[in-house]
C-alpha positions in Angstrom: 5.0 16.6 -7.2 4.4 13.8 -9.5 1.0 13.2 -10.9 0.6 9.4 -11.1 -2.0 6.7 -11.2 -4.2 5.7 -8.3 -2.4 3.0 -6.3 -4.3 0.5 -3.9 -2.8 -2.2 -2.1 -4.5 -5.8 -1.9 -3.4 -7.6 1.1 -3.8 -11.5 0.5 -3.9 -14.0 3.3 -4.9 -11.9 6.2 -5.6 -14.0 9.1 -7.4 -11.9 11.8 -6.1 -13.0 15.0 -2.5 -13.6 13.8 -1.9 -10.8 11.3 -3.8 -7.7 12.5 -0.7 -5.9 13.7 1.3 -6.6 10.5 -1.7 -5.7 8.3 -2.2 -2.4 10.2 1.4 -1.7 9.4 1.0 -2.5 5.4 -1.9 0.0 5.9 0.1 2.8 7.6 3.0 2.3 5.4 0.7 2.4 2.2 -1.0 5.5 3.5 2.5 7.2 4.6 3.9 6.5 1.4 1.4 7.8 -1.0 -1.0 4.9 -1.7 -4.7 5.7 -1.8 -6.1 2.6 0.0 -5.8 -0.9 1.0 -8.3 -3.9 0.2 -7.7 -6.6 2.9 -8.9 -9.6 1.1 -11.3 -12.4 2.1 -11.4 -11.5 5.9 -13.3 -8.9 7.6 -11.1 -7.0 10.0 -13.0 -4.1 11.4 -10.4 -3.5 14.2 -7.8 -2.9 11.5 -10.1 -0.6 9.4 -11.0 1.5 12.5 -7.4 2.1 13.5 -6.4 3.1 10.0 -9.5 5.5 9.6 -8.7 7.1 13.1 -5.0 7.7 12.0 -6.1 9.1 8.7 -8.8 11.4 10.4 -6.2 12.8 12.7 -3.1 12.9 10.5 -5.1 13.9 7.3 -5.3 12.9 3.9 -7.5 10.6 1.8 -7.1 7.0 2.6 -9.6 4.2 2.2 -9.4 0.7 4.0 -11.8 -2.0 3.3 -11.9 -5.6 4.3 -13.7 -8.9 3.4 -13.7 -8.6 -0.4 -12.5 -12.1 -2.1 -9.2 -11.5 -3.6 -10.2 -12.8 -6.9 -13.1 -10.5 -7.0 -10.8 -7.4 -6.1 -8.3 -8.5 -8.8 -11.2 -9.1 -11.5 -12.8 -5.7 -10.6 -9.7 -3.9 -10.9 -8.8 -5.4 -14.4 -12.4 -4.8 -15.5 -12.1 -0.9 -14.6 -8.9 -0.8 -16.8 -6.4 -1.1 -13.8 -3.0 -3.1 -13.7 -1.8 -5.5 -11.3 1.6 -5.5 -9.7 2.7 -8.5 -7.6 5.5 -7.9 -5.1 7.5 -11.1 -4.8 11.1 -12.1 -4.4 10.5 -14.1 -7.7 9.8 -11.2 -9.7 12.0 -9.0 -12.0 14.1 -6.5 -10.2 12.4 -3.2 -9.3 15.2 -1.0 -10.7 14.8 -2.6 -14.2 10.8 -2.3 -14.1 10.1 0.9 -12.3 10.2 3.0 -15.4 7.8 0.9 -17.4 5.3 0.8 -14.2 5.4 4.5 -14.0 4.9 4.9 -17.8 1.9 2.6 -17.9 -1.7 4.1 -18.1 -4.2 3.2 -15.7 -4.4 2.5 -11.8 -2.2 0.1 -10.2 -3.4 -2.7 -7.6 -0.2 -3.9 -5.5 -0.5 -7.2 -4.3 1.2 -8.2 -1.0 0.7 -11.6 0.9 1.2 -12.8 4.3 1.4 -16.2 3.6 2.2 -18.4 0.4 0.6 -16.7 -2.3 -1.9 -18.4 -4.8 0.1 -19.5 -8.0 -2.6 -17.6 -10.0 -1.4 -14.3 -8.9 1.8 -14.7 -11.0 -0.5 -15.2 -14.2 -2.9 -12.4 -13.4 -0.2 -9.8 -12.6 0.8 -7.5 -15.2 4.1 -7.1 -13.3 5.8 -9.6 -10.9 8.4 -7.4 -9.2 11.1 -8.0 -6.7 12.7 -5.8 -4.2 15.4 -8.1 -3.7 15.6 -11.8 -4.8 15.5 -13.0 -1.0 12.7 -13.7 1.3 11.7 -10.3 3.1 8.8 -8.5 4.9 5.9 -7.6 2.9 6.0 -4.1 4.8 9.5 -3.5 3.6 8.8 -4.6 0.0 5.9 -2.2 -0.3 7.8 0.7 1.4 10.6 0.3 -1.0 8.3 0.1 -4.1 6.2 3.1 -3.2 9.4 5.3 -2.5 11.0 4.1 -5.6 7.6 4.5 -7.7 6.8 7.9 -6.1 10.5 9.1 -6.3 10.6 10.0 -2.5 7.8 12.5 -2.6 6.3 11.3 0.7 8.9 13.4 2.4 7.2 16.4 0.9 3.5 15.4 1.5 1.3 17.9 3.4 -2.2 17.1 4.4 -4.1 20.4 4.7 -6.8 18.5 6.7 -4.9 17.1 9.2 -5.8 17.6 13.0 -2.1 17.0 14.1 1.1 17.1 12.6 4.6 15.6 13.5 7.1 18.2 13.9 10.5 16.9 12.6 13.1 17.1 15.7 16.7 16.0 16.2 16.1 15.2 19.7 12.6 14.2 21.0 8.9 14.0 19.9 6.8 16.9 19.1 3.3 16.8 17.7 1.7 20.2 16.5 -2.2 20.6 16.9 -3.6 22.2 13.8 -6.2 25.0 14.0 -9.8 23.8 13.3 
């Protein structure tokens, strides 16, 4: 397993009544593929927070989700602590050409994903503007592909020792295993 920097996703542009399901999926994807947390910028969304905390409680691991922090403050605080900013955008440099540089960089990484048109400032504030493809695409898909490449597929080997339940891989059907307390 790789030892890497801490990764937190910054979700910009979340609109509570419109984007809660998609933002929940951003959080689930981030958690499943090895990120350490998500910051939902500008809007409080206690429903998404509660949903993700419940999943983390049942399926284990350490994952934090917070909402309501202004995105500029989140970026400023991240940079002030020595972290780097990675913006996933169709307009960035291709992930295959950037992944080694990103992996080799020192410091924690704040991965910025949007739900609507991103503020132009983000392109200047980011240490890396990275594209998964140079086509419009889902922020969930872009995040998943980035994390999988960055973590070199290690999510498949991830085991959470504090899980209450585990999904048992199966060719046909669904099986959930209750873990001993």
